[in-house]
N, C-alpha and C positions, 0 to 999 in steps of 0.2 A: 652212681657215686653220690652219697649223701653229704650235705653240708650242714654245719652248725652255724647259726647266725646270731649275732649280738647287736643290740642297739646300745650305744653309749649315751648316757643322759647326764645332764647337770641341771639341778633345780627342776627336775621332772620334764625337761625338754630334750628331745633327741638331737644330737649334734653330729653323730656319725653312726653309720651302719656298716658292718663288715661280716663276712662269712668265711668259714674255714672248711676245707676238704678233710673230713674226719678220717680218711685213710692215710693222710700224710703225718708222719711221726712228729715233725715240728709243730704242725697244726694241732695235734692231739695235746701237746704240752700247753699251747696257748689256750685251748678249750678248757683244760683242767684249771689253768690259772685264772681265767675269766670267770669260771664257776666258783672260785674260792674268794678269799679276802684280798684281792689285788689292789694295789695303789700305783700311782704313776708319779714320776718326777722328771722334769725336763732335764735332759742331759746334753742339750745342744751346746751349751757353753763349756763343756768339758771335752778336751781333745781325745781322751782315750779311756772311756768307761767300758767295762766288759761284764759279761755274765759272771755271776758268783761273787761280784764285789758287794760291799755292804753300803747301804744307804741309811744314815742315822743323823737325826737333827739337821736336816737339809744339807748334808755333806755326803760325798762318796769316798769310800776307803778301799784300798787294795786288800786282797786276802792276806798279804804279808803283814799288814798293820793290825795285828791282833788286839792291841790295846786302844785302837782308834784314836791315835795321837796326831796323825798327819793327814788331814783331808786333802783330796785332790784339788789343785788350784783351778779356778775358773779362768777361761780365756774368753772374754766377752766378744761375742759375734755381733757386729752391727748389721742389722737388717739381713738376717739369715734367709737363705733360699730353701733350706731344709731344716725342719725341726724334728728332733729325736727325743723320744720319751722312754725312760726305763720303766719296765714293769717290775714291781717290787712285791715280794711276799715275805713276810716275817723279816724285813730288813735286808733281804738278799735280792740282788738284781737277777731276774730270771730271763729277760729278753728285752727287745726294743720294738717300738712302733715308730715308724718314720713317715712324715708327711712332707711332700715336695710342693713348694709354692706353685710352680709352673704346671702342675698336674691338677690343680684345683680351680674352681670358679673364683672370680674376683671377690676378695673379702673373706673367703672361706678359710684360708690359711691362718689369718689372724683370729678368726672366730674359734677355730679348732684349738689354737694355742691357748686362748683364754679359757676354754672349757677343760682342756687337758691339765691345766694347773689348778683347777677348781674341784678336785676330788671327784672325777667322773665315776659313774656307776654303770658297769656293763650289765645288761639284762638280756638273757637268752630269749630269743623270739623264734616263732615257727619259720622253717626254711623258706616257705613260699609266701610269707606275709608281705604286705605292702607298706609296712612301717618304714618311715623315711625321716630324713632331717626335717625338723620343725614340728613333728608330731609331739604330743605330750603324753605323759604317763602319770596316772593318778594314784599309783601305789599298787593297783590291781590290774588295770587295763590301759591299753594305749588308745589315744584318741587321735585319729588321723585328720590332718588338715585337708581342706579342699584344694585339689591340684587342678590347674587349668590346663 
């Protein structure tokens, strides 16, 4: 079973690495999206955002709102334990990436949030590469940090 792997970078630094089983249909959709011009928007503060909704000018809209007149109302979540990010292509929500605070090392939840709202760039990397969080990308190559 082959996996397709991506390093997510902001300002040329890797903040997250993930892989997808290319035989899984849902994973195939994410692989295609990450290989294209995907962007992300935090949807944690919205109770009910779904695939195929529109994201425009920092607002989410239902498919029924064809004139984009009534954005979905934010419900501010104080100190969330889960952050959810909508993957967006051409203004359409195509899926979600979720990070759970209790599943991450201390401080990583906040760092990932800061990175996910800063226009992260997913870069496809070799399946068995050792590229990891903290490594840098110079536009052509990854430079790995020394790990103890």
